[in-house]
Jmol script that loads the backbone (N, CA, C; Angstrom):
load data "model"
ATOM      1  N   MET A   1       0.842  -1.175   0.000  1.00  0.00           N
ATOM      2  CA  MET A   1       0.000   0.000   0.000  1.00  0.00           C
ATOM      3  C   MET A   1       0.888   1.240   0.000  1.00  0.00           C
ATOM      4  N   PRO A   2       0.922   1.962  -1.084  1.00  0.00           N
ATOM      5  CA  PRO A   2       1.640   3.237  -1.047  1.00  0.00           C
ATOM      6  C   PRO A   2       0.824   4.274  -0.262  1.00  0.00           C
ATOM      7  N   TYR A   3       1.545   5.162   0.400  1.00  0.00           N
ATOM      8  CA  TYR A   3       0.938   6.245   1.167  1.00  0.00           C
ATOM      9  C   TYR A   3       1.572   7.547   0.703  1.00  0.00           C
ATOM     10  N   ILE A   4       0.743   8.538   0.367  1.00  0.00           N
ATOM     11  CA  ILE A   4       1.227   9.850  -0.044  1.00  0.00           C
ATOM     12  C   ILE A   4       0.650  10.886   0.902  1.00  0.00           C
ATOM     13  N   ALA A   5       1.538  11.609   1.603  1.00  0.00           N
ATOM     14  CA  ALA A   5       1.134  12.701   2.486  1.00  0.00           C
ATOM     15  C   ALA A   5       1.552  14.014   1.842  1.00  0.00           C
ATOM     16  N   VAL A   6       0.601  14.924   1.699  1.00  0.00           N
ATOM     17  CA  VAL A   6       0.843  16.216   1.066  1.00  0.00           C
ATOM     18  C   VAL A   6       0.666  17.310   2.111  1.00  0.00           C
ATOM     19  N   ASN A   7       1.704  18.117   2.289  1.00  0.00           N
ATOM     20  CA  ASN A   7       1.640  19.304   3.140  1.00  0.00           C
ATOM     21  C   ASN A   7       1.896  20.505   2.249  1.00  0.00           C
ATOM     22  N   THR A   8       0.930  21.410   2.196  1.00  0.00           N
ATOM     23  CA  THR A   8       1.072  22.581   1.348  1.00  0.00           C
ATOM     24  C   THR A   8       0.566  23.817   2.069  1.00  0.00           C
ATOM     25  N   VAL A   9       1.082  24.961   1.695  1.00  0.00           N
ATOM     26  CA  VAL A   9       0.638  26.210   2.316  1.00  0.00           C
ATOM     27  C   VAL A   9      -0.742  26.611   1.812  1.00  0.00           C
ATOM     28  N   GLN A  10      -1.145  26.064   0.708  1.00  0.00           N
ATOM     29  CA  GLN A  10      -2.453  26.396   0.138  1.00  0.00           C
ATOM     30  C   GLN A  10      -3.562  25.620   0.830  1.00  0.00           C
ATOM     31  N   ARG A  11      -4.705  26.248   0.970  1.00  0.00           N
ATOM     32  CA  ARG A  11      -5.892  25.538   1.421  1.00  0.00           C
ATOM     33  C   ARG A  11      -6.469  24.870   0.176  1.00  0.00           C
ATOM     34  N   LEU A  12      -6.504  23.561   0.169  1.00  0.00           N
ATOM     35  CA  LEU A  12      -6.924  22.820  -1.014  1.00  0.00           C
ATOM     36  C   LEU A  12      -8.429  22.550  -0.974  1.00  0.00           C
ATOM     37  N   SER A  13      -9.114  22.993  -1.996  1.00  0.00           N
ATOM     38  CA  SER A  13     -10.543  22.710  -2.106  1.00  0.00           C
ATOM     39  C   SER A  13     -10.741  21.208  -2.308  1.00  0.00           C
ATOM     40  N   GLU A  14     -11.949  20.746  -2.060  1.00  0.00           N
ATOM     41  CA  GLU A  14     -12.260  19.338  -2.287  1.00  0.00           C
ATOM     42  C   GLU A  14     -12.038  18.984  -3.761  1.00  0.00           C
ATOM     43  N   GLU A  15     -12.395  19.903  -4.641  1.00  0.00           N
ATOM     44  CA  GLU A  15     -12.189  19.687  -6.074  1.00  0.00           C
ATOM     45  C   GLU A  15     -10.705  19.527  -6.402  1.00  0.00           C
ATOM     46  N   LYS A  16      -9.858  20.359  -5.810  1.00  0.00           N
ATOM     47  CA  LYS A  16      -8.409  20.278  -6.058  1.00  0.00           C
ATOM     48  C   LYS A  16      -7.841  18.992  -5.468  1.00  0.00           C
ATOM     49  N   GLN A  17      -8.325  18.606  -4.297  1.00  0.00           N
ATOM     50  CA  GLN A  17      -7.874  17.349  -3.701  1.00  0.00           C
ATOM     51  C   GLN A  17      -8.239  16.167  -4.595  1.00  0.00           C
ATOM     52  N   GLU A  18      -9.461  16.174  -5.119  1.00  0.00           N
ATOM     53  CA  GLU A  18      -9.900  15.104  -6.009  1.00  0.00           C
ATOM     54  C   GLU A  18      -9.022  15.030  -7.261  1.00  0.00           C
ATOM     55  N   LYS A  19      -8.691  16.195  -7.817  1.00  0.00           N
ATOM     56  CA  LYS A  19      -7.841  16.248  -9.014  1.00  0.00           C
ATOM     57  C   LYS A  19      -6.459  15.683  -8.706  1.00  0.00           C
ATOM     58  N   LEU A  20      -5.849  16.123  -7.609  1.00  0.00           N
ATOM     59  CA  LEU A  20      -4.520  15.624  -7.235  1.00  0.00           C
ATOM     60  C   LEU A  20      -4.564  14.133  -6.930  1.00  0.00           C
ATOM     61  N   LYS A  21      -5.587  13.690  -6.190  1.00  0.00           N
ATOM     62  CA  LYS A  21      -5.719  12.270  -5.852  1.00  0.00           C
ATOM     63  C   LYS A  21      -5.805  11.417  -7.113  1.00  0.00           C
ATOM     64  N   ALA A  22      -6.576  11.872  -8.081  1.00  0.00           N
ATOM     65  CA  ALA A  22      -6.702  11.127  -9.341  1.00  0.00           C
ATOM     66  C   ALA A  22      -5.366  11.053 -10.068  1.00  0.00           C
ATOM     67  N   GLU A  23      -4.639  12.161 -10.070  1.00  0.00           N
ATOM     68  CA  GLU A  23      -3.325  12.170 -10.719  1.00  0.00           C
ATOM     69  C   GLU A  23      -2.344  11.272  -9.978  1.00  0.00           C
ATOM     70  N   PHE A  24      -2.369  11.291  -8.642  1.00  0.00           N
ATOM     71  CA  PHE A  24      -1.508  10.388  -7.869  1.00  0.00           C
ATOM     72  C   PHE A  24      -1.826   8.937  -8.229  1.00  0.00           C
ATOM     73  N   GLY A  25      -3.109   8.628  -8.360  1.00  0.00           N
ATOM     74  CA  GLY A  25      -3.525   7.277  -8.715  1.00  0.00           C
ATOM     75  C   GLY A  25      -2.976   6.846 -10.055  1.00  0.00           C
ATOM     76  N   ARG A  26      -2.932   7.774 -10.981  1.00  0.00           N
ATOM     77  CA  ARG A  26      -2.382   7.483 -12.313  1.00  0.00           C
ATOM     78  C   ARG A  26      -0.856   7.356 -12.241  1.00  0.00           C
ATOM     79  N   LEU A  27      -0.207   8.276 -11.530  1.00  0.00           N
ATOM     80  CA  LEU A  27       1.258   8.324 -11.507  1.00  0.00           C
ATOM     81  C   LEU A  27       1.906   7.231 -10.662  1.00  0.00           C
ATOM     82  N   ILE A  28       1.220   6.756  -9.632  1.00  0.00           N
ATOM     83  CA  ILE A  28       1.850   5.778  -8.736  1.00  0.00           C
ATOM     84  C   ILE A  28       2.257   4.510  -9.481  1.00  0.00           C
ATOM     85  N   SER A  29       1.596   4.216 -10.595  1.00  0.00           N
ATOM     86  CA  SER A  29       1.939   3.005 -11.356  1.00  0.00           C
ATOM     87  C   SER A  29       3.294   3.120 -12.056  1.00  0.00           C
ATOM     88  N   ILE A  30       3.891   4.302 -12.040  1.00  0.00           N
ATOM     89  CA  ILE A  30       5.267   4.442 -12.545  1.00  0.00           C
ATOM     90  C   ILE A  30       6.200   3.569 -11.718  1.00  0.00           C
ATOM     91  N   ILE A  31       5.872   3.407 -10.448  1.00  0.00           N
ATOM     92  CA  ILE A  31       6.676   2.568  -9.557  1.00  0.00           C
ATOM     93  C   ILE A  31       6.138   1.144  -9.669  1.00  0.00           C
ATOM     94  N   PRO A  32       6.957   0.211 -10.145  1.00  0.00           N
ATOM     95  CA  PRO A  32       6.490  -1.165 -10.342  1.00  0.00           C
ATOM     96  C   PRO A  32       5.832  -1.747  -9.092  1.00  0.00           C
ATOM     97  N   THR A  33       4.781  -2.474  -9.281  1.00  0.00           N
ATOM     98  CA  THR A  33       3.943  -3.157  -8.285  1.00  0.00           C
ATOM     99  C   THR A  33       3.042  -2.209  -7.493  1.00  0.00           C
ATOM    100  N   LYS A  34       3.095  -0.908  -7.763  1.00  0.00           N
ATOM    101  CA  LYS A  34       2.240   0.046  -7.041  1.00  0.00           C
ATOM    102  C   LYS A  34       1.082   0.456  -7.943  1.00  0.00           C
ATOM    103  N   ASN A  35      -0.104   0.642  -7.343  1.00  0.00           N
ATOM    104  CA  ASN A  35      -1.263   1.024  -8.148  1.00  0.00           C
ATOM    105  C   ASN A  35      -2.276   1.775  -7.306  1.00  0.00           C
ATOM    106  N   GLU A  36      -3.227   2.378  -7.979  1.00  0.00           N
ATOM    107  CA  GLU A  36      -4.241   3.190  -7.313  1.00  0.00           C
ATOM    108  C   GLU A  36      -5.122   2.375  -6.375  1.00  0.00           C
ATOM    109  N   ALA A  37      -5.314   1.098  -6.660  1.00  0.00           N
ATOM    110  CA  ALA A  37      -6.218   0.268  -5.862  1.00  0.00           C
ATOM    111  C   ALA A  37      -5.789   0.171  -4.399  1.00  0.00           C
ATOM    112  N   THR A  38      -4.502   0.346  -4.127  1.00  0.00           N
ATOM    113  CA  THR A  38      -4.013   0.262  -2.748  1.00  0.00           C
ATOM    114  C   THR A  38      -3.472   1.587  -2.227  1.00  0.00           C
ATOM    115  N   LEU A  39      -3.655   2.656  -2.972  1.00  0.00           N
ATOM    116  CA  LEU A  39      -3.082   3.959  -2.628  1.00  0.00           C
ATOM    117  C   LEU A  39      -3.882   4.667  -1.534  1.00  0.00           C
ATOM    118  N   LEU A  40      -3.169   5.153  -0.523  1.00  0.00           N
ATOM    119  CA  LEU A  40      -3.740   5.945   0.559  1.00  0.00           C
ATOM    120  C   LEU A  40      -3.162   7.356   0.447  1.00  0.00           C
ATOM    121  N   VAL A  41      -4.030   8.382   0.402  1.00  0.00           N
ATOM    122  CA  VAL A  41      -3.595   9.767   0.223  1.00  0.00           C
ATOM    123  C   VAL A  41      -4.073  10.601   1.411  1.00  0.00           C
ATOM    124  N   ASP A  42      -3.189  11.462   1.910  1.00  0.00           N
ATOM    125  CA  ASP A  42      -3.453  12.299   3.077  1.00  0.00           C
ATOM    126  C   ASP A  42      -3.102  13.739   2.733  1.00  0.00           C
ATOM    127  N   PHE A  43      -4.096  14.641   2.759  1.00  0.00           N
ATOM    128  CA  PHE A  43      -3.868  16.054   2.445  1.00  0.00           C
ATOM    129  C   PHE A  43      -3.867  16.896   3.715  1.00  0.00           C
ATOM    130  N   SER A  44      -2.874  17.765   3.832  1.00  0.00           N
ATOM    131  CA  SER A  44      -2.826  18.775   4.891  1.00  0.00           C
ATOM    132  C   SER A  44      -2.516  20.100   4.222  1.00  0.00           C
ATOM    133  N   GLY A  45      -3.525  20.946   4.144  1.00  0.00           N
ATOM    134  CA  GLY A  45      -3.352  22.252   3.524  1.00  0.00           C
ATOM    135  C   GLY A  45      -3.329  23.354   4.560  1.00  0.00           C
ATOM    136  N   ASP A  46      -3.143  24.562   4.077  1.00  0.00           N
ATOM    137  CA  ASP A  46      -3.126  25.741   4.937  1.00  0.00           C
ATOM    138  C   ASP A  46      -2.010  25.642   5.976  1.00  0.00           C
ATOM    139  N   ARG A  47      -0.866  25.106   5.561  1.00  0.00           N
ATOM    140  CA  ARG A  47       0.298  24.938   6.435  1.00  0.00           C
ATOM    141  C   ARG A  47       1.214  26.147   6.291  1.00  0.00           C
ATOM    142  N   VAL A  48       2.186  26.253   7.157  1.00  0.00           N
ATOM    143  CA  VAL A  48       3.211  27.287   7.060  1.00  0.00           C
ATOM    144  C   VAL A  48       4.540  26.573   6.872  1.00  0.00           C
ATOM    145  N   LEU A  49       5.252  26.908   5.802  1.00  0.00           N
ATOM    146  CA  LEU A  49       6.549  26.317   5.518  1.00  0.00           C
ATOM    147  C   LEU A  49       7.611  27.409   5.458  1.00  0.00           C
ATOM    148  N   TYR A  50       8.741  27.125   6.076  1.00  0.00           N
ATOM    149  CA  TYR A  50       9.880  28.031   6.046  1.00  0.00           C
ATOM    150  C   TYR A  50      11.060  27.329   5.402  1.00  0.00           C
ATOM    151  N   LYS A  51      11.798  28.054   4.589  1.00  0.00           N
ATOM    152  CA  LYS A  51      13.038  27.549   4.002  1.00  0.00           C
ATOM    153  C   LYS A  51      14.104  28.598   4.295  1.00  0.00           C
ATOM    154  N   ALA A  52      15.167  28.184   4.965  1.00  0.00           N
ATOM    155  CA  ALA A  52      16.255  29.090   5.348  1.00  0.00           C
ATOM    156  C   ALA A  52      15.722  30.275   6.158  1.00  0.00           C
ATOM    157  N   GLY A  53      14.713  30.012   6.997  1.00  0.00           N
ATOM    158  CA  GLY A  53      14.157  31.038   7.857  1.00  0.00           C
ATOM    159  C   GLY A  53      13.163  31.974   7.199  1.00  0.00           C
ATOM    160  N   VAL A  54      12.847  31.726   5.932  1.00  0.00           N
ATOM    161  CA  VAL A  54      11.931  32.584   5.187  1.00  0.00           C
ATOM    162  C   VAL A  54      10.684  31.789   4.808  1.00  0.00           C
ATOM    163  N   LYS A  55       9.529  32.383   5.046  1.00  0.00           N
ATOM    164  CA  LYS A  55       8.261  31.736   4.694  1.00  0.00           C
ATOM    165  C   LYS A  55       8.193  31.569   3.178  1.00  0.00           C
ATOM    166  N   ILE A  56       7.786  30.381   2.746  1.00  0.00           N
ATOM    167  CA  ILE A  56       7.674  30.106   1.307  1.00  0.00           C
ATOM    168  C   ILE A  56       6.269  29.634   0.959  1.00  0.00           C
ATOM    169  N   GLU A  57       5.934  29.766  -0.299  1.00  0.00           N
ATOM    170  CA  GLU A  57       4.679  29.241  -0.846  1.00  0.00           C
ATOM    171  C   GLU A  57       5.002  27.884  -1.464  1.00  0.00           C
ATOM    172  N   GLY A  58       5.182  26.883  -0.638  1.00  0.00           N
ATOM    173  CA  GLY A  58       5.675  25.613  -1.132  1.00  0.00           C
ATOM    174  C   GLY A  58       4.848  24.419  -0.708  1.00  0.00           C
ATOM    175  N   ALA A  59       5.471  23.251  -0.879  1.00  0.00           N
ATOM    176  CA  ALA A  59       4.831  21.985  -0.518  1.00  0.00           C
ATOM    177  C   ALA A  59       5.897  20.966  -0.145  1.00  0.00           C
ATOM    178  N   PHE A  60       5.523  20.070   0.751  1.00  0.00           N
ATOM    179  CA  PHE A  60       6.359  18.932   1.110  1.00  0.00           C
ATOM    180  C   PHE A  60       5.507  17.688   0.942  1.00  0.00           C
ATOM    181  N   VAL A  61       6.028  16.733   0.188  1.00  0.00           N
ATOM    182  CA  VAL A  61       5.301  15.500  -0.112  1.00  0.00           C
ATOM    183  C   VAL A  61       6.127  14.330   0.398  1.00  0.00           C
ATOM    184  N   GLU A  62       5.488  13.445   1.138  1.00  0.00           N
ATOM    185  CA  GLU A  62       6.156  12.238   1.623  1.00  0.00           C
ATOM    186  C   GLU A  62       5.460  11.020   1.047  1.00  0.00           C
ATOM    187  N   ILE A  63       6.241  10.145   0.443  1.00  0.00           N
ATOM    188  CA  ILE A  63       5.738   8.904  -0.140  1.00  0.00           C
ATOM    189  C   ILE A  63       6.293   7.755   0.696  1.00  0.00           C
ATOM    190  N   ARG A  64       5.440   6.853   1.096  1.00  0.00           N
ATOM    191  CA  ARG A  64       5.889   5.645   1.796  1.00  0.00           C
ATOM    192  C   ARG A  64       5.449   4.449   0.964  1.00  0.00           C
ATOM    193  N   ILE A  65       6.399   3.538   0.750  1.00  0.00           N
ATOM    194  CA  ILE A  65       6.080   2.340  -0.033  1.00  0.00           C
ATOM    195  C   ILE A  65       6.605   1.087   0.665  1.00  0.00           C
ATOM    196  N   PHE A  66       5.936  -0.004   0.397  1.00  0.00           N
ATOM    197  CA  PHE A  66       6.321  -1.318   0.903  1.00  0.00           C
ATOM    198  C   PHE A  66       7.317  -1.912  -0.088  1.00  0.00           C
ATOM    199  N   HIS A  67       8.499  -2.193   0.371  1.00  0.00           N
ATOM    200  CA  HIS A  67       9.623  -2.730  -0.390  1.00  0.00           C
ATOM    201  C   HIS A  67      10.324  -1.645  -1.210  1.00  0.00           C
ATOM    202  N   LYS A  68      11.512  -1.948  -1.604  1.00  0.00           N
ATOM    203  CA  LYS A  68      12.325  -0.994  -2.360  1.00  0.00           C
ATOM    204  C   LYS A  68      11.910  -0.962  -3.829  1.00  0.00           C
ATOM    205  N   ALA A  69      12.119   0.201  -4.429  1.00  0.00           N
ATOM    206  CA  ALA A  69      11.833   0.379  -5.855  1.00  0.00           C
ATOM    207  C   ALA A  69      13.108   0.861  -6.549  1.00  0.00           C
ATOM    208  N   GLU A  70      13.155   0.673  -7.850  1.00  0.00           N
ATOM    209  CA  GLU A  70      14.314   1.101  -8.628  1.00  0.00           C
ATOM    210  C   GLU A  70      14.425   2.619  -8.638  1.00  0.00           C
ATOM    211  N   PHE A  71      15.672   3.110  -8.608  1.00  0.00           N
ATOM    212  CA  PHE A  71      15.926   4.547  -8.586  1.00  0.00           C
ATOM    213  C   PHE A  71      15.255   5.260  -9.749  1.00  0.00           C
ATOM    214  N   GLU A  72      15.388   4.734 -10.951  1.00  0.00           N
ATOM    215  CA  GLU A  72      14.850   5.432 -12.131  1.00  0.00           C
ATOM    216  C   GLU A  72      13.335   5.591 -12.064  1.00  0.00           C
ATOM    217  N   ALA A  73      12.639   4.591 -11.525  1.00  0.00           N
ATOM    218  CA  ALA A  73      11.180   4.699 -11.376  1.00  0.00           C
ATOM    219  C   ALA A  73      10.840   5.777 -10.352  1.00  0.00           C
ATOM    220  N   LYS A  74      11.577   5.808  -9.246  1.00  0.00           N
ATOM    221  CA  LYS A  74      11.332   6.824  -8.222  1.00  0.00           C
ATOM    222  C   LYS A  74      11.662   8.220  -8.761  1.00  0.00           C
ATOM    223  N   LYS A  75      12.702   8.329  -9.544  1.00  0.00           N
ATOM    224  CA  LYS A  75      13.081   9.622 -10.127  1.00  0.00           C
ATOM    225  C   LYS A  75      11.997  10.132 -11.068  1.00  0.00           C
ATOM    226  N   LYS A  76      11.514   9.259 -11.948  1.00  0.00           N
ATOM    227  CA  LYS A  76      10.463   9.658 -12.889  1.00  0.00           C
ATOM    228  C   LYS A  76       9.203  10.063 -12.135  1.00  0.00           C
ATOM    229  N   PHE A  77       8.818   9.283 -11.130  1.00  0.00           N
ATOM    230  CA  PHE A  77       7.649   9.600 -10.323  1.00  0.00           C
ATOM    231  C   PHE A  77       7.812  10.968  -9.655  1.00  0.00           C
ATOM    232  N   THR A  78       8.972  11.215  -9.069  1.00  0.00           N
ATOM    233  CA  THR A  78       9.264  12.489  -8.407  1.00  0.00           C
ATOM    234  C   THR A  78       9.125  13.650  -9.382  1.00  0.00           C
ATOM    235  N   GLU A  79       9.705  13.520 -10.559  1.00  0.00           N
ATOM    236  CA  GLU A  79       9.638  14.592 -11.558  1.00  0.00           C
ATOM    237  C   GLU A  79       8.204  14.848 -12.001  1.00  0.00           C
ATOM    238  N   GLU A  80       7.405  13.806 -12.120  1.00  0.00           N
ATOM    239  CA  GLU A  80       5.995  13.963 -12.487  1.00  0.00           C
ATOM    240  C   GLU A  80       5.211  14.674 -11.383  1.00  0.00           C
ATOM    241  N   ILE A  81       5.512  14.356 -10.130  1.00  0.00           N
ATOM    242  CA  ILE A  81       4.841  15.026  -9.007  1.00  0.00           C
ATOM    243  C   ILE A  81       5.213  16.506  -8.988  1.00  0.00           C
ATOM    244  N   PHE A  82       6.489  16.832  -9.203  1.00  0.00           N
ATOM    245  CA  PHE A  82       6.915  18.232  -9.236  1.00  0.00           C
ATOM    246  C   PHE A  82       6.176  18.983 -10.345  1.00  0.00           C
ATOM    247  N   ALA A  83       6.087  18.382 -11.509  1.00  0.00           N
ATOM    248  CA  ALA A  83       5.392  19.019 -12.634  1.00  0.00           C
ATOM    249  C   ALA A  83       3.905  19.199 -12.314  1.00  0.00           C
ATOM    250  N   LEU A  84       3.293  18.201 -11.693  1.00  0.00           N
ATOM    251  CA  LEU A  84       1.880  18.271 -11.311  1.00  0.00           C
ATOM    252  C   LEU A  84       1.634  19.433 -10.351  1.00  0.00           C
ATOM    253  N   PHE A  85       2.467  19.561  -9.329  1.00  0.00           N
ATOM    254  CA  PHE A  85       2.280  20.630  -8.342  1.00  0.00           C
ATOM    255  C   PHE A  85       2.520  22.002  -8.967  1.00  0.00           C
ATOM    256  N   SER A  86       3.470  22.097  -9.864  1.00  0.00           N
ATOM    257  CA  SER A  86       3.694  23.373 -10.554  1.00  0.00           C
ATOM    258  C   SER A  86       2.481  23.737 -11.401  1.00  0.00           C
ATOM    259  N   ARG A  87       1.967  22.757 -12.136  1.00  0.00           N
ATOM    260  CA  ARG A  87       0.844  22.982 -13.049  1.00  0.00           C
ATOM    261  C   ARG A  87      -0.460  23.254 -12.296  1.00  0.00           C
ATOM    262  N   GLU A  88      -0.780  22.431 -11.323  1.00  0.00           N
ATOM    263  CA  GLU A  88      -2.074  22.504 -10.644  1.00  0.00           C
ATOM    264  C   GLU A  88      -2.123  23.500  -9.490  1.00  0.00           C
ATOM    265  N   LEU A  89      -0.983  23.708  -8.816  1.00  0.00           N
ATOM    266  CA  LEU A  89      -0.979  24.579  -7.645  1.00  0.00           C
ATOM    267  C   LEU A  89      -0.161  25.852  -7.845  1.00  0.00           C
ATOM    268  N   GLY A  90       0.550  25.934  -8.968  1.00  0.00           N
ATOM    269  CA  GLY A  90       1.347  27.124  -9.247  1.00  0.00           C
ATOM    270  C   GLY A  90       2.560  27.271  -8.347  1.00  0.00           C
ATOM    271  N   ILE A  91       3.035  26.174  -7.780  1.00  0.00           N
ATOM    272  CA  ILE A  91       4.202  26.221  -6.893  1.00  0.00           C
ATOM    273  C   ILE A  91       5.463  26.032  -7.726  1.00  0.00           C
ATOM    274  N   GLU A  92       6.448  26.899  -7.506  1.00  0.00           N
ATOM    275  CA  GLU A  92       7.712  26.767  -8.218  1.00  0.00           C
ATOM    276  C   GLU A  92       8.408  25.481  -7.780  1.00  0.00           C
ATOM    277  N   GLN A  93       9.031  24.795  -8.726  1.00  0.00           N
ATOM    278  CA  GLN A  93       9.644  23.509  -8.417  1.00  0.00           C
ATOM    279  C   GLN A  93      10.731  23.626  -7.356  1.00  0.00           C
ATOM    280  N   GLY A  94      11.361  24.782  -7.243  1.00  0.00           N
ATOM    281  CA  GLY A  94      12.373  24.984  -6.205  1.00  0.00           C
ATOM    282  C   GLY A  94      11.797  25.057  -4.807  1.00  0.00           C
ATOM    283  N   ASP A  95      10.466  25.159  -4.694  1.00  0.00           N
ATOM    284  CA  ASP A  95       9.805  25.217  -3.397  1.00  0.00           C
ATOM    285  C   ASP A  95       8.960  23.978  -3.115  1.00  0.00           C
ATOM    286  N   ILE A  96       9.230  22.906  -3.859  1.00  0.00           N
ATOM    287  CA  ILE A  96       8.565  21.624  -3.641  1.00  0.00           C
ATOM    288  C   ILE A  96       9.630  20.642  -3.165  1.00  0.00           C
ATOM    289  N   TYR A  97       9.315  19.919  -2.110  1.00  0.00           N
ATOM    290  CA  TYR A  97      10.242  18.925  -1.569  1.00  0.00           C
ATOM    291  C   TYR A  97       9.504  17.604  -1.446  1.00  0.00           C
ATOM    292  N   LEU A  98      10.235  16.502  -1.638  1.00  0.00           N
ATOM    293  CA  LEU A  98       9.621  15.183  -1.652  1.00  0.00           C
ATOM    294  C   LEU A  98      10.601  14.165  -1.112  1.00  0.00           C
ATOM    295  N   THR A  99      10.106  13.283  -0.279  1.00  0.00           N
ATOM    296  CA  THR A  99      10.907  12.152   0.172  1.00  0.00           C
ATOM    297  C   THR A  99      10.154  10.872  -0.157  1.00  0.00           C
ATOM    298  N   ILE A 100      10.929   9.815  -0.366  1.00  0.00           N
ATOM    299  CA  ILE A 100      10.352   8.484  -0.567  1.00  0.00           C
ATOM    300  C   ILE A 100      10.962   7.573   0.480  1.00  0.00           C
ATOM    301  N   LEU A 101      10.110   7.039   1.330  1.00  0.00           N
ATOM    302  CA  LEU A 101      10.541   6.120   2.375  1.00  0.00           C
ATOM    303  C   LEU A 101      10.127   4.710   1.967  1.00  0.00           C
ATOM    304  N   GLU A 102      11.065   3.774   2.068  1.00  0.00           N
ATOM    305  CA  GLU A 102      10.812   2.399   1.660  1.00  0.00           C
ATOM    306  C   GLU A 102      10.921   1.488   2.880  1.00  0.00           C
ATOM    307  N   PHE A 103       9.927   0.642   3.073  1.00  0.00           N
ATOM    308  CA  PHE A 103       9.850  -0.191   4.264  1.00  0.00           C
ATOM    309  C   PHE A 103       9.851  -1.675   3.903  1.00  0.00           C
ATOM    310  N   ASP A 104      10.565  -2.460   4.710  1.00  0.00           N
ATOM    311  CA  ASP A 104      10.593  -3.911   4.541  1.00  0.00           C
ATOM    312  C   ASP A 104       9.409  -4.577   5.237  1.00  0.00           C
ATOM    313  N   ASN A 105       8.815  -3.876   6.180  1.00  0.00           N
ATOM    314  CA  ASN A 105       7.649  -4.381   6.908  1.00  0.00           C
ATOM    315  C   ASN A 105       6.524  -3.372   6.765  1.00  0.00           C
ATOM    316  N   TRP A 106       5.291  -3.877   6.675  1.00  0.00           N
ATOM    317  CA  TRP A 106       4.145  -2.991   6.495  1.00  0.00           C
ATOM    318  C   TRP A 106       2.927  -3.664   7.111  1.00  0.00           C
ATOM    319  N   GLY A 107       2.240  -2.968   7.984  1.00  0.00           N
ATOM    320  CA  GLY A 107       1.046  -3.499   8.607  1.00  0.00           C
ATOM    321  C   GLY A 107      -0.199  -3.124   7.815  1.00  0.00           C
ATOM    322  N   GLY A 108      -1.079  -4.058   7.617  1.00  0.00           N
ATOM    323  CA  GLY A 108      -2.333  -3.813   6.919  1.00  0.00           C
ATOM    324  C   GLY A 108      -3.169  -5.081   6.911  1.00  0.00           C
ATOM    325  N   GLY A 109      -4.470  -4.920   6.823  1.00  0.00           N
ATOM    326  CA  GLY A 109      -5.346  -6.079   6.778  1.00  0.00           C
ATOM    327  C   GLY A 109      -5.286  -6.928   8.040  1.00  0.00           C
ATOM    328  N   GLY A 110      -4.929  -6.303   9.163  1.00  0.00           N
ATOM    329  CA  GLY A 110      -4.904  -7.013  10.437  1.00  0.00           C
ATOM    330  C   GLY A 110      -3.629  -7.753  10.756  1.00  0.00           C
ATOM    331  N   THR A 111      -2.567  -7.554   9.928  1.00  0.00           N
ATOM    332  CA  THR A 111      -1.317  -8.261  10.186  1.00  0.00           C
ATOM    333  C   THR A 111      -0.124  -7.443   9.700  1.00  0.00           C
ATOM    334  N   LEU A 112       1.061  -7.946  10.000  1.00  0.00           N
ATOM    335  CA  LEU A 112       2.308  -7.323   9.540  1.00  0.00           C
ATOM    336  C   LEU A 112       2.874  -8.160   8.402  1.00  0.00           C
ATOM    337  N   LYS A 113       3.243  -7.489   7.323  1.00  0.00           N
ATOM    338  CA  LYS A 113       3.768  -8.184   6.142  1.00  0.00           C
ATOM    339  C   LYS A 113       5.247  -7.885   5.988  1.00  0.00           C
ATOM    340  N   GLN A 114       5.953  -8.814   5.341  1.00  0.00           N
ATOM    341  CA  GLN A 114       7.374  -8.569   5.044  1.00  0.00           C
ATOM    342  C   GLN A 114       7.718  -9.021   3.653  1.00  0.00           C
TER     343      GLN A 114
END
end "model"
wireframe off; spacefill off
backbone 0.3
color backbone group
């Protein structure tokens, strides 16, 4: 189950959340074995972000996935997310940050998987 957490300074309307969620569902398949059917998305808008002590109009995105993925797939996915946020939210790519965390163990469906 991939998990995407979005923190942005913008207050995201339900319509904007739906648009981003749909795009995440499409893009997550760039990473082999990941798909929209198991995707969990978490939006936190109206946040305050500082970079080097200065308030920015940016976003921080955290992706968590079960098992490791190839670098090139993660790179392509990252670049697509940056382009999506620039296009849909008007955020400059220099003010978007993203991490991908990969886990060997993942709890779901009432148990822990490895």
